[in-house]
C-alpha positions as a LaTeX table, in Angstrom:
\begin{tabular}{lrrr}
\hline
Residue & $x$ (\AA) & $y$ (\AA) & $z$ (\AA) \\
\hline
Met1 & 3.30 & 11.12 & $-24.62$ \\
Gly2 & 3.53 & 7.64 & $-23.05$ \\
Ala3 & 5.00 & 6.77 & $-19.86$ \\
Arg4 & 7.91 & 5.02 & $-21.55$ \\
Asp5 & 8.57 & 8.09 & $-23.55$ \\
Ile6 & 8.29 & 10.46 & $-20.63$ \\
Ile7 & 10.87 & 8.22 & $-18.50$ \\
Arg8 & 13.16 & 7.87 & $-21.54$ \\
Gly9 & 13.21 & 11.63 & $-22.02$ \\
Leu10 & 14.56 & 12.34 & $-18.43$ \\
Ala11 & 18.13 & 13.90 & $-18.24$ \\
Leu12 & 18.91 & 11.35 & $-15.30$ \\
Trp13 & 20.27 & 8.55 & $-17.52$ \\
Pro14 & 24.10 & 8.21 & $-18.00$ \\
Glu15 & 23.28 & 6.60 & $-21.42$ \\
Thr16 & 20.15 & 5.76 & $-23.53$ \\
Pro17 & 18.14 & 3.55 & $-21.07$ \\
Arg18 & 16.59 & 0.26 & $-22.05$ \\
Ile19 & 13.06 & 0.26 & $-20.32$ \\
Glu20 & 11.37 & $-3.06$ & $-19.29$ \\
Glu21 & 7.80 & $-3.29$ & $-18.11$ \\
Ile22 & 7.22 & $-4.70$ & $-14.61$ \\
Arg23 & 3.96 & $-6.48$ & $-14.83$ \\
Ala24 & 2.58 & $-5.94$ & $-11.38$ \\
Gly25 & $-0.07$ & $-4.08$ & $-9.57$ \\
Tyr26 & $-3.62$ & $-2.74$ & $-10.64$ \\
Thr27 & $-3.34$ & 1.11 & $-11.32$ \\
Asn28 & $-0.11$ & 1.85 & $-12.60$ \\
Glu29 & 2.55 & 1.21 & $-15.17$ \\
Asn30 & 5.89 & 0.38 & $-13.57$ \\
Phe31 & 9.35 & $-0.26$ & $-15.20$ \\
Arg32 & 12.74 & $-1.57$ & $-14.87$ \\
Val33 & 15.30 & 0.53 & $-16.15$ \\
Leu34 & 18.68 & $-0.26$ & $-17.24$ \\
Ser35 & 21.34 & 2.71 & $-17.80$ \\
Gly36 & 25.17 & 3.07 & $-17.35$ \\
Gly37 & 25.38 & $-0.55$ & $-15.86$ \\
Lys38 & 22.75 & 0.28 & $-13.13$ \\
Val39 & 19.15 & $-0.75$ & $-12.51$ \\
Tyr40 & 16.41 & 1.60 & $-11.41$ \\
Phe41 & 12.53 & 1.53 & $-10.74$ \\
Ala42 & 10.43 & 4.14 & $-12.53$ \\
Arg43 & 7.02 & 5.00 & $-12.50$ \\
Ala44 & 5.11 & 8.00 & $-14.51$ \\
Ala45 & 1.61 & 8.21 & $-13.35$ \\
Gly46 & $-1.15$ & 10.74 & $-12.77$ \\
Asp47 & $-3.11$ & 11.79 & $-9.65$ \\
Leu48 & $-6.00$ & 9.17 & $-8.86$ \\
Pro49 & $-8.65$ & 11.31 & $-7.18$ \\
His50 & $-11.01$ & 8.24 & $-6.66$ \\
His51 & $-8.26$ & 6.62 & $-4.64$ \\
Gly52 & $-7.14$ & 9.91 & $-2.93$ \\
Ile53 & $-3.51$ & 9.40 & $-4.61$ \\
Ser54 & $-1.52$ & 12.54 & $-5.02$ \\
Arg55 & 1.83 & 12.10 & $-6.78$ \\
Arg56 & 3.20 & 15.10 & $-4.90$ \\
Asn57 & 2.17 & 13.44 & $-1.74$ \\
Glu58 & 3.66 & 9.88 & $-2.99$ \\
Ala59 & 6.92 & 11.58 & $-3.95$ \\
Arg60 & 7.31 & 13.31 & $-0.25$ \\
Cys61 & 6.60 & 10.07 & 1.33 \\
Ala62 & 8.73 & 8.04 & $-0.58$ \\
Thr63 & 11.64 & 10.49 & $-0.16$ \\
Ile64 & 10.99 & 10.52 & 3.67 \\
Ala65 & 10.94 & 6.57 & 3.99 \\
Ala66 & 14.10 & 6.39 & 1.84 \\
Glu67 & 15.98 & 9.19 & 3.83 \\
Ala68 & 15.15 & 6.88 & 6.73 \\
Gly69 & 16.46 & 3.84 & 5.14 \\
Ile70 & 13.16 & 2.10 & 4.84 \\
Ala71 & 12.72 & 2.48 & 1.32 \\
Pro72 & 15.16 & 2.80 & $-1.83$ \\
Glu73 & 16.86 & 5.90 & $-2.77$ \\
Val74 & 14.68 & 8.34 & $-4.59$ \\
Leu75 & 16.76 & 9.66 & $-7.47$ \\
His76 & 13.94 & 11.90 & $-9.15$ \\
Ala77 & 10.46 & 12.71 & $-8.20$ \\
Arg78 & 8.61 & 15.35 & $-10.14$ \\
Asp79 & 5.77 & 15.96 & $-12.34$ \\
Gly80 & 4.12 & 12.56 & $-11.40$ \\
Val81 & 7.38 & 10.73 & $-12.35$ \\
Leu82 & 9.13 & 8.77 & $-9.58$ \\
Val83 & 12.58 & 7.02 & $-10.11$ \\
Thr84 & 14.45 & 5.00 & $-7.50$ \\
Arg85 & 17.19 & 2.56 & $-6.97$ \\
Phe86 & 15.93 & $-0.87$ & $-8.03$ \\
Val87 & 15.80 & $-3.41$ & $-5.38$ \\
Glu88 & 16.91 & $-6.78$ & $-6.39$ \\
Gly89 & 14.90 & $-9.45$ & $-4.36$ \\
Arg90 & 11.74 & $-11.43$ & $-3.58$ \\
Thr91 & 8.34 & $-9.66$ & $-2.96$ \\
Leu92 & 6.23 & $-11.27$ & $-0.44$ \\
Arg93 & 3.14 & $-12.94$ & $-1.99$ \\
Leu94 & $-0.27$ & $-12.57$ & $-1.06$ \\
Gly95 & $-1.79$ & $-16.02$ & 0.39 \\
Glu96 & 1.82 & $-17.19$ & 1.41 \\
Ala97 & 2.13 & $-17.30$ & 5.05 \\
Pro98 & 5.59 & $-15.96$ & 5.92 \\
Pro99 & 7.75 & $-17.75$ & 8.60 \\
Ala100 & 8.20 & $-16.16$ & 11.89 \\
Ala101 & 11.66 & $-14.55$ & 11.16 \\
Thr102 & 10.03 & $-12.75$ & 8.26 \\
Leu103 & 6.98 & $-11.65$ & 10.45 \\
Thr104 & 9.53 & $-10.36$ & 12.81 \\
Ala105 & 11.27 & $-8.23$ & 10.02 \\
Ile106 & 7.83 & $-7.00$ & 8.89 \\
Gly107 & 7.04 & $-5.66$ & 12.38 \\
Arg108 & 10.27 & $-4.23$ & 12.79 \\
Leu109 & 10.07 & $-2.30$ & 9.66 \\
Leu110 & 6.68 & $-1.22$ & 10.31 \\
Gly111 & 8.12 & $-0.20$ & 13.86 \\
Glu112 & 10.54 & 2.17 & 12.01 \\
Val113 & 8.11 & 3.82 & 10.00 \\
His114 & 5.57 & 4.49 & 12.78 \\
Arg115 & 8.64 & 6.37 & 14.76 \\
Leu116 & 9.00 & 8.79 & 12.10 \\
Pro117 & 7.35 & 12.01 & 12.60 \\
Ala118 & 4.00 & 12.63 & 10.81 \\
Ala119 & 4.74 & 16.04 & 8.92 \\
Pro120 & 1.66 & 18.21 & 9.01 \\
Glu121 & 1.55 & 18.75 & 5.32 \\
Leu122 & 1.08 & 15.07 & 4.40 \\
Ala123 & $-2.30$ & 13.49 & 3.20 \\
Arg124 & $-4.39$ & 11.77 & 5.91 \\
Ala125 & $-4.12$ & 7.94 & 5.76 \\
Asp126 & $-6.95$ & 6.18 & 7.53 \\
Leu127 & $-8.54$ & 2.85 & 6.75 \\
Ala128 & $-12.10$ & 3.84 & 8.37 \\
Asp129 & $-12.10$ & 7.07 & 6.66 \\
Ala130 & $-10.93$ & 5.66 & 3.20 \\
Cys131 & $-13.93$ & 3.12 & 3.56 \\
Arg132 & $-16.54$ & 6.13 & 4.10 \\
Thr133 & $-15.14$ & 7.86 & 1.24 \\
Tyr134 & $-15.28$ & 4.91 & $-0.98$ \\
Leu135 & $-19.05$ & 4.48 & 0.15 \\
Ser136 & $-19.87$ & 8.04 & $-0.84$ \\
Gln137 & $-18.68$ & 7.18 & $-4.33$ \\
Ala138 & $-20.80$ & 5.64 & $-7.25$ \\
Gly139 & $-18.79$ & 2.32 & $-7.27$ \\
Ser140 & $-20.37$ & 1.50 & $-3.75$ \\
Ser141 & $-23.87$ & 1.18 & $-5.64$ \\
Arg142 & $-22.62$ & $-2.23$ & $-6.70$ \\
Leu143 & $-23.10$ & $-3.60$ & $-3.06$ \\
Arg144 & $-26.09$ & $-5.33$ & $-2.08$ \\
Ala145 & $-28.08$ & $-3.21$ & 0.71 \\
Pro146 & $-27.16$ & $-5.98$ & 3.32 \\
Asp147 & $-23.58$ & $-5.67$ & 2.45 \\
Arg148 & $-23.44$ & $-1.95$ & 2.47 \\
Lys149 & $-25.43$ & $-2.03$ & 6.01 \\
Arg150 & $-22.84$ & $-4.60$ & 7.15 \\
Ile151 & $-19.53$ & $-2.54$ & 6.33 \\
Glu152 & $-21.23$ & 0.67 & 7.79 \\
Gly153 & $-21.55$ & $-1.36$ & 11.09 \\
Val154 & $-17.87$ & $-2.24$ & 10.82 \\
Leu155 & $-16.99$ & 1.30 & 10.39 \\
Asp156 & $-19.34$ & 2.20 & 13.37 \\
Asp157 & $-17.35$ & $-0.10$ & 15.60 \\
Ala158 & $-14.02$ & 0.58 & 14.45 \\
Pro159 & $-11.55$ & 1.78 & 17.12 \\
Arg160 & $-10.47$ & 5.45 & 17.24 \\
Pro161 & $-7.38$ & 6.20 & 15.75 \\
Ala162 & $-4.65$ & 6.59 & 18.31 \\
Arg163 & $-1.74$ & 9.23 & 18.04 \\
Glu164 & $-0.70$ & 10.17 & 14.55 \\
Cys165 & 2.59 & 8.99 & 13.00 \\
Phe166 & 3.96 & 8.41 & 9.65 \\
Val167 & 2.26 & 5.49 & 8.07 \\
His168 & 2.73 & 3.28 & 4.77 \\
Gly169 & $-0.97$ & 3.04 & 4.25 \\
Asp170 & $-0.67$ & $-0.17$ & 2.01 \\
Ala171 & 1.09 & $-2.82$ & 3.78 \\
Phe172 & 0.16 & $-5.40$ & 1.25 \\
Pro173 & 2.50 & $-8.37$ & 1.10 \\
Glu174 & 3.86 & $-7.62$ & $-2.63$ \\
Asn175 & 5.00 & $-3.91$ & $-1.10$ \\
Phe176 & 7.79 & $-5.99$ & 0.93 \\
Ile177 & 11.09 & $-7.02$ & $-0.80$ \\
Asp178 & 13.38 & $-9.20$ & 0.69 \\
Asp179 & 16.82 & $-8.73$ & $-0.87$ \\
Gly180 & 18.46 & $-11.60$ & 1.03 \\
Arg181 & 19.55 & $-9.62$ & 3.82 \\
Arg182 & 16.84 & $-7.39$ & 4.92 \\
Leu183 & 13.36 & $-6.18$ & 3.98 \\
Trp184 & 12.36 & $-3.04$ & 2.19 \\
Leu185 & 8.99 & $-1.42$ & 1.72 \\
Val186 & 8.01 & 0.16 & $-1.38$ \\
Asp187 & 4.78 & 2.01 & $-2.95$ \\
Trp188 & 4.06 & 5.00 & $-0.85$ \\
Glu189 & 0.98 & 6.01 & $-2.82$ \\
Tyr190 & $-1.39$ & 5.75 & 0.22 \\
Ala191 & 1.15 & 7.00 & 2.79 \\
Gly192 & 0.70 & 9.90 & 5.12 \\
Arg193 & $-0.54$ & 10.82 & 8.70 \\
Gly194 & $-2.34$ & 8.02 & 10.28 \\
Ser195 & $-2.41$ & 5.27 & 13.05 \\
Ala196 & 0.14 & 2.73 & 13.39 \\
Gly197 & $-2.54$ & 0.17 & 14.21 \\
Asp198 & $-4.14$ & 0.63 & 10.63 \\
Asp199 & $-0.74$ & $-0.49$ & 8.90 \\
Val200 & $-0.42$ & $-3.35$ & 11.34 \\
Ala201 & $-4.06$ & $-4.49$ & 10.75 \\
Tyr202 & $-3.56$ & $-4.27$ & 7.24 \\
Ala203 & $-0.71$ & $-6.27$ & 7.15 \\
Ala204 & $-2.25$ & $-9.00$ & 9.36 \\
Met205 & $-5.17$ & $-9.02$ & 7.46 \\
Asn206 & $-3.57$ & $-9.69$ & 3.90 \\
Leu207 & $-1.21$ & $-12.15$ & 5.63 \\
Glu208 & $-4.11$ & $-14.10$ & 6.84 \\
Leu209 & $-2.50$ & $-13.85$ & 10.62 \\
Gly210 & $-4.09$ & $-15.55$ & 13.52 \\
Asp211 & $-3.56$ & $-14.59$ & 17.24 \\
Glu212 & 0.13 & $-16.00$ & 17.32 \\
Gly213 & 1.11 & $-14.10$ & 14.14 \\
Ile214 & $-0.33$ & $-10.75$ & 15.15 \\
Arg215 & 1.56 & $-11.01$ & 18.35 \\
Thr216 & 4.77 & $-11.72$ & 16.79 \\
Leu217 & 4.19 & $-8.72$ & 14.61 \\
Leu218 & 3.49 & $-6.36$ & 17.57 \\
Asp219 & 6.30 & $-8.14$ & 19.68 \\
Ala220 & 8.74 & $-7.17$ & 17.02 \\
His221 & 7.07 & $-3.74$ & 16.19 \\
Gly222 & 8.04 & $-2.30$ & 19.67 \\
Gly223 & 5.47 & 0.37 & 19.75 \\
Ala224 & 2.55 & 1.09 & 21.70 \\
Val225 & 0.10 & $-0.53$ & 19.40 \\
Asp226 & $-3.04$ & $-2.34$ & 21.14 \\
Gly227 & $-3.51$ & $-6.02$ & 19.68 \\
Asn228 & $-7.18$ & $-5.80$ & 20.54 \\
Ala229 & $-7.21$ & $-2.70$ & 18.35 \\
Val230 & $-5.58$ & $-4.42$ & 15.72 \\
Arg231 & $-8.16$ & $-7.34$ & 15.68 \\
Ala232 & $-10.88$ & $-4.76$ & 15.53 \\
Leu233 & $-9.30$ & $-3.39$ & 12.67 \\
Leu234 & $-9.09$ & $-6.41$ & 10.58 \\
Pro235 & $-12.69$ & $-5.91$ & 9.22 \\
Val236 & $-12.05$ & $-2.52$ & 8.29 \\
Ala237 & $-9.04$ & $-3.50$ & 6.26 \\
Ala238 & $-10.81$ & $-6.12$ & 4.45 \\
Ala239 & $-13.72$ & $-3.68$ & 3.75 \\
Arg240 & $-11.31$ & $-1.19$ & 2.50 \\
Asp241 & $-10.08$ & $-3.73$ & $-0.21$ \\
Val242 & $-13.57$ & $-4.43$ & $-1.16$ \\
Leu243 & $-14.40$ & $-0.86$ & $-1.64$ \\
Trp244 & $-11.26$ & $-0.02$ & $-3.28$ \\
Cys245 & $-12.06$ & $-2.84$ & $-5.83$ \\
Leu246 & $-15.48$ & $-1.44$ & $-6.44$ \\
Ser247 & $-14.06$ & 2.16 & $-6.99$ \\
Glu248 & $-11.59$ & 0.99 & $-9.37$ \\
Ile249 & $-13.82$ & $-0.87$ & $-11.56$ \\
Glu250 & $-16.23$ & 2.04 & $-11.47$ \\
Ala251 & $-13.66$ & 4.55 & $-12.50$ \\
Arg252 & $-11.38$ & 2.73 & $-14.98$ \\
Gly253 & $-13.13$ & $-0.33$ & $-15.91$ \\
Ser254 & $-12.13$ & $-4.21$ & $-14.95$ \\
Thr255 & $-9.52$ & $-6.58$ & $-16.02$ \\
Lys256 & $-9.43$ & $-10.17$ & $-15.38$ \\
Ala257 & $-6.95$ & $-9.77$ & $-12.88$ \\
Leu258 & $-8.98$ & $-7.16$ & $-10.84$ \\
Glu259 & $-11.99$ & $-9.38$ & $-11.25$ \\
Asp260 & $-10.26$ & $-12.07$ & $-9.66$ \\
Tyr261 & $-8.80$ & $-9.71$ & $-6.95$ \\
Thr262 & $-12.32$ & $-8.63$ & $-6.23$ \\
Arg263 & $-13.64$ & $-11.85$ & $-5.89$ \\
Arg264 & $-10.93$ & $-12.67$ & $-3.41$ \\
Cys265 & $-11.65$ & $-9.58$ & $-1.29$ \\
Cys266 & $-15.31$ & $-10.19$ & $-1.36$ \\
Arg267 & $-14.91$ & $-13.77$ & 0.01 \\
Arg268 & $-12.44$ & $-12.54$ & 2.71 \\
Leu269 & $-15.08$ & $-10.04$ & 3.90 \\
Gly270 & $-17.95$ & $-12.51$ & 3.57 \\
Val271 & $-19.81$ & $-10.16$ & 0.95 \\
Glu272 & $-21.61$ & $-11.22$ & $-2.07$ \\
Leu273 & $-19.75$ & $-10.70$ & $-5.36$ \\
Pro274 & $-21.36$ & $-7.57$ & $-7.11$ \\
\hline
\end{tabular}
């Protein structure tokens, strides 16, 4: 049974739903669902072991974030099917430098995430650990030996994680939605227990921020996140994305969009395209 049929068959809908595909992301089928005059977001997906994704953990983290008012309300989360309220708005875009007001909003929102307790049953979410796991997978064989050695050096030099807190684990621009009044943070696949510095560094890396932008994030964050640690984690964040791409290509094959994104990630880290 396909994802559309699974979603259509949920007892949740007040009337027969109209299901529209959302063409975004690389690993999931996402849908906009209209039923009873309301709009919902839905996803039906299995675990992705090569990325450490557990749908059970994702559902738990999405629910924690929703109850804190950070993410949209979760209406259904069971057996790999997630349904939330749909947020109408504009996602941030990779490669678009946001204005200072938006950076401040991002910093505040991440600060809200990181002030939540890290429930012990949640998965670990650590950039350096994720890189080491990817390096143990077959996809890493696509790296040239000098590039692999460079990434290993980056990991050796990575600062040790600070205290554990709840983290998003994938503070990618497209996971922030501006509804015109505030920002929402969505897509909790990689969330769990981790270090606040990882989330800030990952956001800063993808937003291509310099020192001033990082200071804006940290000032708004309001937590004890060390700026030097964030800067030291930038190459770790970049390495994670390169290795993520190689793992995804190895596990599920390539697409034009994934090839383009892989090239971008390799250029950012300064490694040769496999």
